[in-house]
C-alpha positions in Angstrom: 106.5 64.0 120.2 108.0 60.9 121.7 108.3 60.2 125.4 112.0 59.5 126.1 111.3 56.7 128.5 108.6 54.8 126.7 109.0 55.4 122.9 105.3 55.9 122.6 104.0 58.9 120.7 102.7 61.9 122.6 100.2 63.9 120.5 101.7 66.9 118.9 100.1 70.3 119.3 98.2 71.4 116.2 99.3 74.7 114.6 97.9 77.8 116.2 95.4 79.6 114.0 96.9 82.6 112.3 94.1 83.2 109.7 94.8 86.6 107.9 95.6 88.6 111.0 98.0 91.4 110.1 99.3 91.3 113.7 100.8 87.8 113.5 104.3 88.9 112.6 104.1 91.5 115.5 103.1 88.7 117.9 106.0 86.6 116.6 108.5 89.5 117.0 107.3 90.2 120.5 107.5 86.6 121.5 111.0 86.3 119.9 112.3 89.2 122.0 110.6 87.8 125.1 112.2 84.4 124.6 115.6 86.0 124.0 115.5 88.0 127.2 114.0 85.1 129.3 116.5 82.5 128.1 119.4 84.5 129.6 120.9 82.3 132.4 120.2 84.7 135.3 116.6 85.4 134.2 115.9 81.7 133.6 117.2 80.8 137.0 115.1 83.4 138.6 112.0 81.9 136.9 113.1 78.3 138.0 113.5 79.5 141.6 110.1 81.3 141.5 108.2 78.2 140.1 110.0 75.7 142.4 109.4 77.9 145.5 105.7 78.1 144.7 105.5 74.3 144.2 107.5 73.5 147.4 105.4 75.9 149.5 102.4 73.7 148.7 104.1 70.4 148.5 106.7 70.4 151.3 107.7 66.8 150.6 109.7 68.2 147.7 111.9 70.4 150.0 114.4 67.6 150.5 117.8 68.7 149.1 118.1 66.0 146.4 114.5 66.1 145.4 114.6 69.9 145.1 117.7 69.6 143.0 116.0 67.2 140.6 112.9 69.4 140.6 115.0 72.4 139.6 116.6 70.4 136.7 113.2 69.3 135.5 111.7 72.8 135.7 114.7 74.3 133.9 114.5 71.7 131.1 110.7 72.3 130.8 111.2 76.0 130.5 113.9 75.8 127.9 111.9 73.5 125.6 108.7 75.5 126.0 110.4 78.8 125.4 112.3 77.7 122.4 109.1 76.6 120.7 107.0 79.7 121.4 107.5 81.3 118.0 106.8 78.1 116.1 103.4 77.0 114.9 104.4 73.3 115.5 105.1 71.9 118.8 106.6 68.5 118.1 109.3 68.0 120.8 110.6 65.3 123.1 110.4 65.5 126.9 114.0 66.2 128.2 115.8 63.5 130.2 115.8 65.7 133.3 112.0 65.6 133.3 111.8 61.8 133.3 114.6 61.7 135.9 112.4 63.8 138.3 109.4 61.4 137.8 111.7 58.5 138.6 113.0 60.2 141.7 109.4 60.6 143.0 108.9 56.8 142.5 112.3 55.9 144.1 111.6 57.9 147.2 108.4 56.0 147.8 105.9 58.7 147.0 102.6 57.9 145.3 101.7 59.0 141.8 99.3 61.6 143.1 102.3 63.6 144.4 103.8 63.8 140.9 100.4 64.8 139.4 99.9 67.4 142.2 103.4 68.7 141.4 102.3 69.4 137.8 98.9 70.8 138.9 100.5 73.3 141.3 103.3 74.0 138.8 100.8 74.9 136.1 99.1 77.4 138.4 102.6 78.9 139.2 103.4 79.1 135.5 100.1 80.9 134.7 100.8 83.3 137.6 104.2 84.0 136.3 103.0 84.6 132.7 100.3 87.0 133.9 103.0 89.0 135.8 105.4 88.8 132.8 102.7 90.2 130.4 101.8 93.0 132.9 105.4 93.9 133.3 106.4 93.8 129.6 103.2 95.4 128.4 102.8 94.1 124.8 101.1 96.5 122.3 97.4 96.6 123.0 96.4 95.1 119.6 98.4 91.9 120.3 98.0 91.5 124.0 95.2 89.0 123.8 97.1 87.0 121.1 100.2 86.9 123.2 98.3 85.7 126.3 96.5 83.0 124.3 99.8 81.8 122.8 101.5 81.6 126.2 98.7 80.1 128.1 97.7 77.6 125.4 101.3 76.4 125.0 101.9 76.0 128.7 98.6 74.2 129.3 99.0 71.8 126.4 102.6 71.1 127.4 101.7 70.3 131.0 99.0 68.0 129.8 101.3 66.1 127.4 104.0 65.9 130.1 101.6 64.4 132.7 100.5 61.8 130.2 104.0 60.7 129.3 105.4 61.0 132.9 102.6 58.9 134.4 104.1 56.0 132.2 107.6 56.9 133.3 106.6 56.9 137.0 104.7 53.6 136.7 107.5 51.8 134.9 110.0 53.0 137.6 107.6 52.1 140.4 107.2 48.6 139.0 111.0 48.2 138.7 111.4 49.4 142.3 108.8 47.0 143.5 110.6 44.1 141.8 113.9 45.1 143.4 112.1 45.6 146.8 113.6 49.1 147.0 110.4 50.7 148.2 110.3 48.5 151.3 113.9 49.3 152.0 113.3 53.0 151.5 110.3 53.1 153.7 112.2 51.2 156.5 115.1 53.7 156.3 112.6 56.6 156.4 110.9 55.1 159.5 114.3 54.6 161.2 115.4 58.1 160.5 112.0 59.4 161.8 112.5 57.4 165.0 109.3 55.5 164.4 108.6 52.4 166.6 110.0 49.4 164.7 111.0 45.8 165.5 114.8 46.2 165.0 115.3 42.5 164.1 112.5 42.7 161.5 113.8 46.0 160.1 117.3 44.4 159.8 115.7 41.6 157.7 113.8 43.9 155.5 117.0 46.0 154.8 119.3 43.0 154.5 121.6 45.0 156.8 122.2 44.5 160.6 121.2 47.4 162.7 122.9 46.1 165.9 126.4 47.2 164.9 128.4 50.3 164.4 127.6 52.5 161.5 129.3 55.1 159.4 126.7 57.1 157.4 127.7 59.0 154.3 125.9 61.0 151.6 127.1 60.6 148.1 126.3 62.9 145.2 127.5 64.0 141.8 128.4 67.7 141.6 127.2 69.4 138.4 126.7 66.1 136.6 125.4 66.3 133.1 124.0 62.8 133.4 120.3 62.5 134.0 120.9 59.3 135.9 124.0 57.7 137.3 122.7 55.1 139.8 125.2 52.5 138.6 128.2 54.8 139.2 126.9 55.8 142.6 126.6 52.1 143.6 130.1 51.4 142.5 131.6 54.4 144.4 129.6 53.4 147.6 131.0 49.9 147.4 134.6 51.3 147.0 134.1 53.5 150.0 132.8 50.6 152.1 135.9 48.5 151.1 138.1 51.5 152.0 136.6 51.5 155.5 137.2 47.8 155.8 133.7 46.4 155.3 131.5 44.7 152.7 128.4 45.6 154.6 126.8 48.6 153.0 123.2 49.8 152.8 122.3 52.3 150.1 119.1 54.2 149.3 118.8 56.5 146.3 118.1 60.1 147.3 117.8 61.6 143.8 118.8 61.0 140.2 122.4 61.7 141.1 122.4 61.3 144.9 122.6 58.4 147.4 122.3 57.9 151.2 124.5 55.1 152.5 125.6 53.3 155.7 128.6 51.1 156.2 128.3 48.4 159.0 131.3 47.7 161.2 131.9 45.5 164.3 134.3 48.1 165.7 134.6 51.7 164.5 137.2 52.8 167.1 139.9 53.2 164.4 137.7 55.6 162.4 137.2 58.1 165.2 140.8 59.6 164.8 140.5 63.1 163.3 140.8 63.1 159.6 140.9 59.3 159.3 137.7 58.9 157.3 138.8 61.5 154.8 142.2 59.8 154.3 140.7 56.4 153.8 138.1 57.8 151.3 140.6 59.9 149.3 141.3 57.2 146.6 137.7 56.3 146.1 136.0 59.6 145.2 136.8 61.3 141.9 135.0 64.1 140.0 132.1 64.6 139.6 131.4 62.6 142.8 131.4 64.1 146.3 130.9 62.5 149.7 130.1 63.7 153.2 130.5 61.5 156.3 128.8 61.4 159.7 130.6 60.4 162.9 130.8 56.6 163.4 128.3 55.4 166.1 126.5 52.3 167.3 123.0 50.8 167.2 119.9 52.4 165.8 120.6 55.7 167.4 124.0 55.7 165.7 122.4 54.8 162.4 120.2 57.9 162.7 122.7 60.4 164.2 125.5 59.5 161.8 123.1 60.1 158.8 122.0 63.5 160.3 125.6 64.5 160.6 126.4 63.4 157.1 123.6 65.5 155.7 124.9 68.5 157.8 128.5 67.9 156.5 127.1 68.0 152.9 125.6 71.4 153.5 129.0 72.7 154.6 130.7 70.9 151.6 128.4 72.5 149.1 129.3 76.0 150.4 133.0 75.3 150.8 133.7 73.1 147.8 135.5 70.1 149.4 135.2 66.8 147.6 135.4 64.7 150.8 134.0 66.2 154.0 133.8 64.6 157.5 131.3 66.1 160.0 133.8 66.2 162.9 136.1 68.4 160.8 133.4 70.9 160.0 131.1 70.7 163.0 132.0 74.1 164.5 131.7 75.7 161.1 128.3 74.0 160.5 126.9 75.1 163.9 128.2 78.6 163.5 127.1 78.9 159.9 123.5 77.9 160.7 122.9 81.7 160.9 124.9 83.2 158.1 124.5 86.8 159.2 125.5 85.9 162.8 128.5 84.0 161.6 129.8 86.9 159.5 129.2 89.3 162.5 131.2 86.9 164.7 134.1 86.8 162.2 134.1 90.6 161.8 133.8 91.3 165.5 136.5 88.8 166.6 139.0 89.1 163.8 138.7 92.8 163.3 141.4 94.0 160.9 142.6 90.4 160.5 139.3 89.7 158.6 140.5 91.6 155.5 140.6 90.0 152.1 144.2 91.1 151.2 147.2 88.9 151.2 148.6 90.2 154.4 145.4 89.6 156.4 145.1 86.1 154.9 148.7 85.3 156.0 148.0 86.6 159.5 144.8 84.5 159.8 146.6 81.3 158.6 149.4 82.0 161.2 146.9 82.5 164.0 144.9 79.5 163.1 148.1 77.3 163.0 149.3 78.8 166.3 146.1 77.9 168.1 146.0 74.4 166.6 149.7 74.0 167.6 148.8 74.7 171.3 150.4 78.2 171.2 153.9 76.9 170.3 155.9 79.2 168.0 158.2 76.3 167.2 155.4 73.9 166.2 153.6 76.7 164.3 156.8 77.5 162.4 157.2 73.9 161.4 153.6 73.6 160.3 153.9 76.8 158.1 157.5 76.3 156.9 158.8 79.6 158.4 161.2 80.7 161.1 159.9 80.7 164.7 160.8 84.4 165.0 158.6 85.1 162.0 155.7 83.4 163.9 156.5 85.5 167.1 156.5 88.7 165.0 153.2 87.9 163.3 151.5 86.9 166.6 152.6 90.2 168.1 151.2 92.0 165.1 147.9 90.1 165.3 147.5 91.1 168.9 148.1 94.7 168.0 145.4 94.5 165.3 143.0 92.7 167.6 143.5 95.2 170.4 143.9 92.4 173.1 145.9 89.3 173.7 145.0 86.1 171.9 144.3 84.3 175.2 141.7 86.9 176.1 139.4 85.7 173.3 141.0 82.4 172.2 137.7 80.3 171.9 135.8 82.9 169.8 138.9 83.4 167.7 139.1 79.6 167.0 135.5 79.5 166.0 135.9 82.5 163.7 139.0 81.0 162.1 137.4 77.6 161.7 134.5 79.2 159.8 136.9 81.1 157.5 139.0 78.0 156.9 135.9 76.0 156.0 133.9 78.4 153.9 136.7 80.5 152.5 136.6 84.2 151.6 132.8 84.1 151.2 132.5 83.9 155.0 134.3 87.2 155.4 132.2 90.2 156.3 
């Protein structure tokens, strides 16, 4: 087979010996049925989750959201290729793009080659564990059990060996490219700043080519369900457009994955950006599918650099649950904090909203009215204008809401606002 990144041949696996064994066709039939069942989307995703969880448990550096996403794409691509070739005596394939993309991500994030090699070593152990369980669960006929095990174990072992050889080249090429572009030094400096390590701020600014003694707006940029293995050029262009929309040409970017990026925009004064919803409005024309962006709160100096990034990462977590394309942390902060414990959040919503927490159209309408009423400072007139209904309609609905709650709105106004903010952010999935 040929490595996608290098074009150099990867040794093809020789045909497995079949001799004159009368059970060969039984083995093929059993494997064909196994492949058919395993390639089902739900089953395949369960296998990917199992293997990735086993890997991350022993290599916690891979738990980062973007790296884990690339790891899952690589594991899934590996599984599809290996499974599709199980019933064939030849094994001449090309490593999928997602596999090379993961190796490049490891290089871009500043990790050493040994982490990539360890990932495949641990991954191979996880695959063998899975295959042992799969054989025990499916119980092939006794006369072919040994042949099935040999086929599965030989294929996976040889595939991993070939992959490591090809991906070592991929990693080294990417690492060299990064070194030439000085990205590693920038990445390591950013990691040290985010970890609050002791650094000379002036020297760190020089290494980054970005002044730390200013105001910062951090954002996380990523492609949602992208089919491209790599899209760094598109990420860079969107980051530059976002910086321009915020009124600056000073932007620092660091790749966080094959289709993700961390970024900071530098500003002399960020006061205009603190108005609620301001960041989202400015960014609206710069982010189109499949791109999504999450912003932190503008803040100054190194502490602001770090805190705004932390908030952008938190806003992304909310965005991935709620589906928004542009998300500002201040707009979802309450929902983020309340949603840190999913079960507790649902309990809060059910307890506070009671019958108003239903999924039917009437409950939805009452929730929207109550949310608008609280945001409008309890003004029926302002609420009616916001909803486009008559003020008497608002008064009737508020009266009905209080009947369903069993108490006045003022008696539990703060918990109600929190519950409504969670439902507004996460949608019907947040309802108990």
